[in-house]
N, C-alpha and C positions, 0 to 999 in steps of 0.2 A: 689890820683886818679883824683882830679880836675885838677891838672897840666897836667896829661896824657890826659884827655879829651880835654883840650885846645890845646895841641899839635896835637891831631888827627884832631880837627876842623881846625886848621891852615893849616895842611897838605892838607886837602881836599879843603879848600878855594884856595890854590895855584894851585891845580890840576883841579879846577872846569871847566875852559874854555876848556882845552884840553880833559878832560873826557867827557864833553858835546858834543864835536865834534865827538867823537867815538860813543856815544849813538845816535846822529843824523844819522850817517852812518848806525847804526843798525836799526833804525826806517825806513830808506829808503830801507833796504835790505829784503831778504826773511826771515831773522831771526825774524823780528817783527811778521809776521803771524805765524811762527812756535811757538814762545813763547806764542802768544795769543791763538792758538789752544790747546797747551799743558795745559795751565792754565784753559782754558774754560772747558776742560774735567774733571777737579778736582772740579770745583765750583758747588754749588747748582744751579739747573736749574729752569727756569720758573718765576723768579722774579728779580726785581732790588735789588741789594745788597748794603749795606753800607760797604765799604772796607777801611781799613787803610793800607797804603803802608808806611812801616817804613824804613828809609834809602833810600829814593826815588832817591837821586842823582839828575841827570838832568831830572828825570821824566819819564823814559822809561816805567816801569810797570804801572804807573799811567795813562799814555796816552793810552796804549793798553787796559787797563781795562775800561777806560772811553769810548773807542770806542765800547765796548760791551754793553754800556748803563748803567753801574753801577755808583753809586755815590762814589767818591774817595776822601779821606783825605790823604794827602801825607806829610811826615815829613822828615826833614834832619837836622843834627846838623850844617851843613855848610851853612852859608848865601849865599855864592857864588854859591853853588849848587842849592839853591832855586831860585835865580835870573835866572840861566840858565833854570831851570825847567819851570818857568813861560813863558820864551821866547819860549821854545820848545812846550809847550801846546798851546800858541797862534798860532804858526805856523801850528799846527795840528788841530786847532779849537776845542780843547778839553775843553769845557766850564763847564763840571760837575766835576771839580777837584778844591780842595782848598789846597794850599801849605803853610806849616808853618815851621819855624825854631823850633826845639825841641830836647829834650834829649830822645833817644830811650829807655833808662832804666827807665825813670820816666815821662810819658806823662800825660798831664792835661785833660784827658777825663774820663768821669764817667764810673762806672762799667756797663757791659752789653751794650756797645755802638755799637759794630760792628759785622756784620755777618761773616766777613773774615778779618784776619790780614795777610799780605803778606810782605815778605822781600827778597831781592836779594843782595848777595855779601856784607852783612853788619855785621853779627854776628862775623866773624873772626876778626873784627876791633873794638869790644866793650870791655871795661874794665871789665864788669861784665855781662856775657851772661845769667847766671842763674837769675839775677835780671830782666833782660829784658823779659825773658820768663814768669816769674811770673807776671810782670806788664801787659804783653799782654794777659795772661789768665784772669786777672781781667777785662780787657776791652772788651773781647769777650762776646757775648750773649751766654746763655746756648745752647750747641750744635754747637756753632760757630767753624769755621775752621781756623787753623793756617797752613800757607805754608811758609817754609823757604828754599830758594835756596842759597847754599853756598858751599865753598870748604875747604878742610883741608890744609890750607896754613902754618901751624906751621912748618913742616919739610922743607918747600921750601926755597931756597935761591934766592930771587928776583934778586940779582946782577948777578947770574949765568944764570937764565932762561931768563933774559932780553936780553941776547946775541942772542937768537933765533929771527930771523926776523919776525916770525909769532906770536910773543908774544905781549900782550897788553902793556907791560912795555917797549917795544923796544925803543921808542922815548923819554923816560924820561931822564932828565939830571942827572948827577951823584949825585948831592946833594939831589934831591928828591928821587932818588932810595935808597940812604943810609938812609934817614929819614924813608921811608916806611919800610925798613928792621929793623931799630932800634925800631920803634913803634911796629911792629909785635912781635919782640922778647920780648918786655916788657909786653905783654898781657898774662894773665893766660890761656886764651883759646888756645894759641899756643902750650901749653904743654899737651893738652888733645887729646885723640884718637877720632877723629870725623869721621862720625856722630854718632858713638856708644855713646859717652858722651851725645850728644844732646838728643838722644832717651831716655836715662836714666833720664835726667833732666826733660823733659816734662812729663814723666810718674810719677815722684815723685811729681811734682806740682799738678797733678790731671787730666791732659789730658788723653783722651781715644782714641781708634782707631788709635794708633800711628804707623806709618810706615815710612820707608826710601827707596827711590830708589837711589842706590849708585851713578849712573852717568846718567844724562839725556842729555848729549851733543849731542848725535846722533839725538835726537828728536828736539832740539832747535837751534843748530848751523848748519844751512843748507847753508849759504852763503860762497862761497870761498873767498869773498872780505874782510871778517871780520877777525881781528886778536884776538886770544885768547891765554891764556897760556895753558899748557898741563895738568893741574890738573882736576880731575873729579869734576863735579858739581852735588852735591847731592840734592835731594828734600826730605825734612822732612814734613810729613803731620800728623796733630793731631787735635783732637776735644776737645773743652771744654765739660766737663761732662754735661749731660742734666739737672742735678740739680744745676750746677754752683758751686758745692762745691769743694774747693781746698784741695789738699793733704798736707802732711807735708814734707817740703823740708829740707833735711839734708845737712850739709856742705860737 
């Protein structure tokens, strides 16, 4: 698994500059406000929140959350992505964010540290998603909120969808595209039925008030200038139990 993690980090380091350019376009488009408004409607209101953005990439979610006045800690396993994130945050003068390189499945924060943990387009790319959910539960405050935005990429062939001119992978070179496909196929999560599997896992861990919106693209993808793939983007919402007690997670 350590070798697989290293390959994933290397892949995203190689993509960091180009991926950051896409996210800067997104920040400058109407999609930024659409994502911000959608997430704002799910967050606890009336107070400044301590938010952990896991798999921040070039910092898109961290920047729009900081713009709402929240304190954001943002993590990514790719040092290249974190360098890009710092640059993007400076450009948008988002000074209430701290960016760190870290492992999404084993983060160095104490129990009950965050009001909200949020992630976008990450869990499909993790070797052990169940371990990540369990660690995120540990770090949430009792009653804290988990928001995971992701897609069921397992059945998708990136080398086929990349031929679509409106696809985010359209400009990837053949070697990177092949590596992305190879890594995806090596991950256990690619063989699960998502987001049904995710909902079952978070409930088993001890999360409550668990729910999934199967596809939020209509709400958050409002710009005709942005390229996205054709897969549904689901939103998983769940709360840590008020007592903070975890359930029993079976294999």
